[in-house]
N, C-alpha and C positions, 0 to 999 in steps of 0.2 A: 582583480580576479582573472585568472587564466581562462581564456575561452578559445581553446585550440580548435582548428578546423577538423571536422570529422569525415573520414573517408567511409561512406556508408551507402546503403543500397539505393536511396532515393536522392543521391547527391546531384544528379542532373536536374531533377525537379527543383531541388533547393537552390541551385544556381540560377536557373531560368526564372523561377518565381520568387525573387528576392524582394518582392514588392509589398510584403506583409508589414503592416504597421506594428512593429514590435521593438521593444528596447528594454534594457535592464531597468531604466528609469520608470517605465510604465508598469513593469512587473512589481517593482518596489512600491509604487504608489498604490496599486491594487491590493497588495498584501497588507500594507499599512492601514488601508481603509477597513479591511475585513477585521484585522486584529484590534482595531480601535474600539470594537464593540465588546471586548473582553472586560470583565470587572476586575480581574487580577492583573497587577502590574507585570509586565514582561520586559525582557531586554533581548536584543538581537545583535549578532556579530558574526564575523567570519572566523572560523577556526582553521589555522594553517596546518595542514597534515603533511606537507612536503611532497616529494615526487613519488606518489603512489602509482599514478597512471600517467599524468602529465608531468611537466617540470616543476610546477608549484601549485598543487591542488589545494582548494579551500572549500570548506563545508559551511554553508549558511546555517546558523543555529539560533533558535530562540529558547529561552528558559523562563520558568516561573517557579516561585517559592524555593529558590536555591538554598535559602538559609535553613530549611528543614533538615534534621539529621537522619530522616528515614531514607530507605533505599530509593533511589530515583527511578522514575519511569522514563524510558527512551522510546520515542515514537518514530517508526519507519513507515513512510507513506507508500502508496501503490503507484503504478505506472501513470505518468502524466500528471501527477498531483504535486503537492508541496505542503509546507508547514501550515499555511493558512486554512487548509481544508479540515484541520483538527479543531476549528474554532468552536464547535458545539461541545467539545470534550475538555478543552484546556482548563476552564474555570473549575469544573467538577473534579477533575483529577488533581489539580494543583491545590485544592483545598486541604489535602492531607499530606502531601509529600512533594519533593522536587519533580518537575517535569521538564524534559528536554525534547524538542522536536527538531529534526534536521531535514534539510533538503538533501536527499541522497546525491552522491557524486554523479554528475551528468544530468541533473534535474533541477528545476526551480532556479534559485539564485546561486547555487553552488557552481563550481568550475565544471566545464564541459570538455573533458579531454577525449582523446581518441582511444576507445576501448578495443580490446582484442575481438576478432571475429570468431574465436573459438569459444564454445559454450562454457567449458570448465574454467578457462582462463578469465573470461569476462565475469563469471560468478566470483572467482577468487579475487579479482581486482576490486569488485564492489564490497566484498566481505572485508578485505584488507583496509579499505578506506574507512569503514565503520570502526574497525579496531584502532586505526591510527587516530581517529577522532576521539575515541574513548581514552586512549593513552594521553593525548594532549589535554583532555578535560580532567584527567586524574580521577576518574570514577572507578572505584575498585570493583564493585559489582552492581548490576542493574537489573531491573525488571524490563525485559525487552519485548516491545509490542510492535508487531508488524501487520499491516493490512495488505492483502492480495500479494502483489510482487514483493512488498515489504515483508510479508509473512514468510515467503520463500527465502529471502535473504536473512531474515532473523533466524530461521531454522538452520540454515547453512552456517551462520555465524556461531550459533550455539554448539554446533558439531566441532568447529575448529577451535573455539575459545570457551569451553564449558565452564572454566573457573570464573568467568566474568559474568555469567548469567545466573541470576538467582531464581527467576521464574520466566518462562517463555510463554508469551501470549500471542496467539495467532488468530487474526480476525479475517474470516473468509479467505484463507490463504490460497494463492495461485500456485500451480506447479507441484502439487502433492501427488495426485493420482497418475497412474500410467494411462497413456492414450490407448483406448480399446483397439485391439487388432482388427476387429470387424466394424470399426466405426464408419468407414466410407460406404460399406455395403448396406449398413442398417440405417444410415441417416436418410432423412426425407428431404434433403436439400435439393431444390430443382437443378437441373443440368446447367442452366444458364448462370445460376449463382456459383456453381462449382467452377465454371469456366472463368468467371470474373475473379474468383478467389485464387485460381491458379495464376492468372496474369499479374495480380498485385502481390503475390506471395513474396517476391524479392524486396518489396518496399517495407519501410518501417510502419508499425501499426497505426500511428497517428498522422500518417502522411496527408490525409485529406484536410486536416486543419491548416497545414502549411500551403497546400495547393489552393485553398480558398483565399489565401492572401489576406487582404484587409476585411474580407467577409468571414474570417475564421470565427470571430465572436458570434456573429449572426448564425453561423452553421451550428455551433454548440447550443445556442439558445433555441434553435428551431428543431434540432434532432434530439436533444436531450433536455427538455424543459423540466423533466422529473428531477434531474440532479440539482438544478438551480433552486427548485421549489423546496428541497430538503432543508435549506438554510434560512427559510423565511422566519422561523421562530426567533432567530437572533438578529438577522439583518433587516427584516421587515421590508420597507419600501426600497431599500438599497440592495435587494437580493441580486440584481443584475450584475453587481460587481463580481459575483462568483464566476459567471461566464467570461468576463473580462480577464479575471485572474487565470482561469484554466487556459484561455487562449494565449495569454502571455507566457505561461509556463511551457507551452508546446509549440509556439510559433518560432522559437529560436532554435539554434543548432541542436538537432536531436541526438545528442551524444549518448545519454543514458538509455534512450529509446533504442539505439542501435545495439547496446549491450543486451537489452531485453530480447531484441530480435534474434541475436546470436544464441540466447538461452532457450528460446521457445521451440516447440515441435508442433506446429499448428498453433493458432492463437491461444487455445484453451489449455495447452499442456506444456510441460518442460521436457527438454531432451534428457535431463537427468532428474527424474521425479524424486521428490523427497521421501515418499513412502518406501521406496526401494533402499533408502539409506538410513532408515531409522535406527538400525543397529549401531550406527556410528555416534549416536547421541547418548551420552552417559545416562544411566538409569536414575541418578539422583537429581536430575533436572526436572522440576514439575512443569507440566504443560496445561494451559487452558486454551481450548479452541472455541471460538465464537462464530457461529454461522447464522446467516439470514435465512429464514424459512422460504423466502421467495427468490433466493439467489440462484444464479446459474451454476455456482460452484457445487460440486458433489460432496455433500456433508457426510456420506457414508465412510469417507476416508477416516473420519474421527473414530469410528468404531474399529477400523483396521488398526489404527495407532494404539487404541486401548488394548487390543488383543496382543499386539507386538510388545507392549510395555506393561504386562500384567502386574509387575511388581512396582511400578512407578505410579506417581500421581498424574492422572490424565482426566481433566474435567472437560466434557464436551457439552456445550450449550447451543441450542438452536433457538434464536430469538424470533418469535412469531411476528409476522408483519414486516420484517426487515428484508431488504434485498442485499445485493452485493456490497453496497455502501452502508454496511450495518452500523458503523460508528455514527453516521448521520441520520439514518432512518429512525432509529430508536436510541437516541443518544443517552437518555437518562438510564435506560435499562443496560445499555452497553457500559456506561460509566460504573454502574453498580457492580457488574460482574468484574470489571477491571480492579476496582477498589477492594473487592472481596479477595481476589487473587493476591493483591499486594499485602493485605492484612494477614493472609495465610503465611506468606513468606516472612512477615515480621514475627509471627508467633512461633512458627516451626522452622528450624533451620533447613531441614531436608524432608519436606513432605513426601510421603509414599502412600500407596493404596492401603496400607495396613495401619498407619498412624494418623490418618485423617478420615473422619466420618463425613464422606462426601455427600452433600445435599444437592440433588438435581432440582433446580427450580423450573417451574413451568409457567411461562408468560402467556400461554395460549388463552387462558380465561380473560386476561386483561385486554388482549388485543383482538380476540377472535371476532367480536361483533364489529369492531372498526374495520377489520380486514374484509369481512363479508360486505360491508357497506361500500368500501372503496373499490373492491373488486379488481384492483390493478395487478397485472402480471408483468409489468415492464421489466423489473429486475430479474425475473426468471429467464428472460430471453436476452438481456443486455450482454454485450461483450464485456471483457474485463475493463475496468476503469472508466474512461471518460467519453468514448465515442461509439456511435453505432454505425460506423462507416465500413464495417466488414460483415461478411456473411456469418450467421450464427454457427458456432462450432460446438456448442454443448446443448 
């Protein structure tokens, strides 16, 4: 696997603090231990996509139920994540159709080449890598599901390769709304926090995990125990392996993270927000948006998209009790919505607002009591993905 050095904003820190206990072997072992809890057989391998960004890029891929003739689901993870964090969803989704999950180029076990520092080019490189992966896999059309940053890339992919996307599913997607022009003046962030944010702005988002060196796993366990706790239903007493996996995903060369840094406009927004480009997405591509009711992501963008695509199928669901990691917080409800979207594309070739009787489900009754009892607002203030080492931006 090619692992080219990355010229990136925290390279001096990366060189100075090369003492982190990290290796591809440790990452592979952590992933294997998590996926061993699956009931469905899976296989994992590298897909050679050629010189997309580096000289010989490879995408780490896992698949389940490949023999099914139904349209496959392809899963794109968020910033700092990898294929193993879909562990609560894989069995349920693979029960009915093929499922493919990939480590995006620059993340997880995939190659980590040197991406462009230009936002548009970095986005284009990531999108091209997904297309080259699809071409090598010989998948004609797919149901494309992206979470957070993966949702941003899924939408960008659907704009460029609409003939390859049968249904676009966006789970608490990052990078859709525009950054408010008056955000700085209206935010209640203390001056000292703003000062720190200004100082660390040139650094990659997850730099703190690498600065912590061998204490990176402890940092994740200490600052974000809520993320680890989400996976208890499957991993039980081995749930600590999640923090180890996240640490190993992010303690290595931050290649894809640098691409994200190039695309972001402040941590919570993109330089080229998707909502301003929705006219580039063909009207016959159905969209399902799944938001967590407790997430920091602005779910009103879903209504804006519905207005912009009045003749298209757009299904917006807000899952009560879920935060930004909606796929893990309410995995059964999440899986149900995904499978319903897949069944729709099986039944109707080109769903629209006129040929589908859209039923908006309400999960609030089921989870309201539990939400009131838990009273947690962690995911409402959490930053995107996996670390709370930055000032709140939304």
